[in-house]
BALUMNU-355107 format. One record per atom (N, C-alpha, C): residue in three letters; x, y, z. Coordinates in pm, whole numbers, padded with zeros to 5 digits, always signed. Example, Ala and Ser with C-alpha at 12.3 -4.5 7.8 and 13.67 -1.06 7.14 Angstrom:
% BALUMNU-355107
ALA+01319-00569+00780/ALA+01230-00450+00780/ALA+01320-00330+00780/SER+01285-00225+00708/SER+01367-00106+00714/SER+01290+00003+00787/
//
This chain:
% BALUMNU-355107
MET+11773+19858+14981/MET+11749+19968+15072/MET+11870+19986+15164/LYS+11915+20109+15178/LYS+12031+20138+15261/LYS+11993+20142+15409/LYS+12090+20100+15491/LYS+12070+20110+15635/LYS+12082+20256+15677/ILE+11992+20300+15761/ILE+11999+20437+15811/ILE+12100+20448+15925/VAL+12104+20345+16008/VAL+12194+20345+16123/VAL+12303+20241+16100/PRO+12429+20279+16111/PRO+12537+20182+16091/PRO+12546+20084+16208/ASP+12610+19971+16184/ASP+12632+19874+16291/ASP+12725+19935+16395/PRO+12704+19902+16523/PRO+12794+19955+16626/PRO+12933+19893+16613/PRO+13035+19963+16658/PRO+13170+19907+16650/PRO+13183+19785+16742/HIS+13268+19694+16703/HIS+13294+19576+16786/HIS+13406+19610+16883/LEU+13381+19584+17010/LEU+13482+19612+17113/LEU+13569+19490+17132/THR+13698+19514+17139/THR+13793+19408+17166/THR+13860+19439+17299/LEU+13844+19350+17395/LEU+13907+19372+17524/LEU+14054+19335+17516/ILE+14136+19422+17569/ILE+14280+19402+17569/ILE+14325+19378+17712/GLN+14390+19268+17735/GLN+14441+19240+17869/GLN+14570+19317+17888/THR+14572+19406+17988/THR+14686+19493+18006/THR+14791+19437+18101/SER+14751+19342+18184/SER+14849+19282+18274/SER+14809+19138+18301/SER+14904+19061+18347/SER+14875+18923+18382/SER+14946+18890+18511/LEU+14895+18792+18578/LEU+14954+18750+18706/LEU+15030+18620+18685/PRO+15140+18606+18756/PRO+15215+18480+18745/PRO+15130+18363+18796/ALA+15141+18250+18732/ALA+15063+18133+18769/ALA+15101+18080+18907/ASP+15224+18104+18950/ASP+15271+18051+19079/ASP+15260+18153+19192/LEU+15180+18258+19175/LEU+15164+18360+19279/LEU+15081+18303+19393/ILE+15139+18301+19513/ILE+15068+18246+19628/ILE+14983+18356+19692/PRO+14872+18319+19757/PRO+14780+18419+19813/PRO+14844+18523+19905/PRO+14934+18487+19997/PRO+14992+18591+20082/PRO+15072+18695+20001/ASP+15142+18651+19898/ASP+15216+18745+19813/ASP+15120+18834+19734/ALA+15011+18773+19685/ALA+14912+18852+19611/ALA+14850+18958+19702/LEU+14821+18922+19825/LEU+14766+19019+19920/LEU+14866+19129+19951/ALA+14993+19094+19964/ALA+15096+19194+19993/ALA+15109+19293+19878/VAL+15106+19245+19755/VAL+15115+19333+19638/VAL+14990+19420+19627/ALA+14873+19360+19652/ALA+14748+19437+19649/ALA+14752+19547+19755/ASN+14807+19516+19871/ASN+14819+19615+19978/ASN+14909+19730+19934/ASP+15021+19699+19873/ASP+15111+19805+19824/ASP+15043+19892+19719/LEU+14966+19830+19630/LEU+14895+19907+19528/LEU+14791+20000+19591/LEU+14717+19949+19689/LEU+14617+20031+19756/LEU+14682+20147+19832/LEU+14795+20122+19895/LEU+14865+20230+19964/LEU+14912+20337+19864/SER+14956+20294+19747/SER+14998+20390+19644/SER+14879+20473+19595/ILE+14764+20407+19576/ILE+14643+20480+19535/ILE+14605+20581+19641/HIS+14606+20538+19765/HIS+14571+20628+19876/HIS+14664+20749+19880/GLN+14793+20725+19866/GLN+14890+20835+19871/GLN+14873+20930+19754/ALA+14852+20876+19634/ALA+14835+20962+19516/ALA+14709+21048+19528/LEU+14600+20989+19574/LEU+14477+21065+19590/LEU+14492+21172+19699/ASN+14556+21136+19809/ASN+14579+21235+19915/ASN+14666+21350+19866/ASP+14772+21318+19794/ASP+14859+21423+19740/ASP+14782+21516+19649/TYR+14698+21460+19562/TYR+14619+21542+19470/TYR+14523+21631+19548/CYS+14455+21575+19647/CYS+14359+21653+19726/CYS+14427+21769+19799/HIS+14548+21746+19847/HIS+14619+21852+19920/HIS+14676+21959+19827/THR+14713+21921+19704/THR+14771+22020+19613/THR+14665+22090+19528/HIS+14543+22035+19522/HIS+14434+22096+19446/HIS+14310+22108+19535/PRO+14314+22193+19639/PRO+14204+22199+19735/PRO+14072+22250+19678/THR+14074+22313+19561/THR+13949+22364+19502/THR+13904+22282+19381/ALA+13963+22166+19360/ALA+13926+22083+19245/ALA+13782+22034+19259/PRO+13713+22021+19145/PRO+13576+21969+19151/PRO+13576+21821+19193/ALA+13469+21780+19256/ALA+13451+21641+19301/ALA+13558+21596+19399/LEU+13609+21688+19478/LEU+13715+21654+19573/LEU+13666+21554+19678/ASN+13539+21564+19716/ASN+13486+21469+19815/ASN+13488+21327+19763/LYS+13463+21309+19633/LYS+13468+21175+19575/LYS+13610+21120+19580/LEU+13707+21206+19554/LEU+13846+21162+19561/LEU+13886+21127+19703/ARG+13841+21209+19798/ARG+13870+21178+19939/ARG+13806+21047+19981/ASN+13683+21021+19935/ASN+13617+20894+19966/ASN+13693+20777+19905/ALA+13743+20795+19784/ALA+13822+20689+19720/ALA+13951+20663+19797/ALA+14015+20770+19842/ALA+14137+20755+19922/ALA+14107+20682+20052/HIS+13996+20718+20115/HIS+13958+20653+20241/HIS+13927+20505+20217/SER+13859+20474+20106/SER+13827+20335+20074/SER+13954+20254+20049/ALA+14049+20312+19977/ALA+14176+20243+19952/ALA+14251+20219+20083/ASN+14248+20317+20172/ASN+14314+20303+20300/ASN+14247+20195+20385/THR+14115+20191+20384/THR+14041+20089+20460/THR+14069+19950+20403/ALA+14068+19936+20271/ALA+14098+19807+20209/ALA+14239+19762+20244/SER+14332+19856+20246/SER+14469+19823+20283/SER+14476+19774+20427/ALA+14403+19838+20516/ALA+14401+19795+20657/ALA+14343+19654+20670/LEU+14239+19626+20592/LEU+14179+19491+20596/LEU+14277+19385+20544/ILE+14350+19419+20440/ILE+14450+19324+20387/ILE+14561+19302+20489/THR+14607+19409+20552/THR+14710+19396+20655/THR+14661+19307+20768/HIS+14536+19326+20809/HIS+14477+19242+20913/HIS+14474+19095+20870/ALA+14434+19072+20745/ALA+14428+18934+20695/ALA+14567+18870+20690/LEU+14665+18949+20647/LEU+14802+18896+20639/LEU+14859+18866+20778/THR+14823+18947+20876/THR+14874+18924+21012/THR+14813+18798+21072/GLY+14692+18766+21032/GLY+14626+18649+21085/GLY+14663+18520+21016/MET+14742+18526+20908/MET+14779+18404+20835/MET+14890+18330+20906/
//
């Protein structure tokens, strides 16, 4: 008897980046802060150049979240 429904495809996770084994926490936080600032800037630029884009509030919330996370990382780095 033939199967009516085929087996689902097997997903293979691909690791796209890796972190150096000797990365110390303050450096990791500094790099994470830079990435969050870049995300915030890119989202803000998009929101300003596409004011009528759908789901703009979600993008603004994401930009605000990235900015807040960046501020928290900066605070943590200053206290180290």
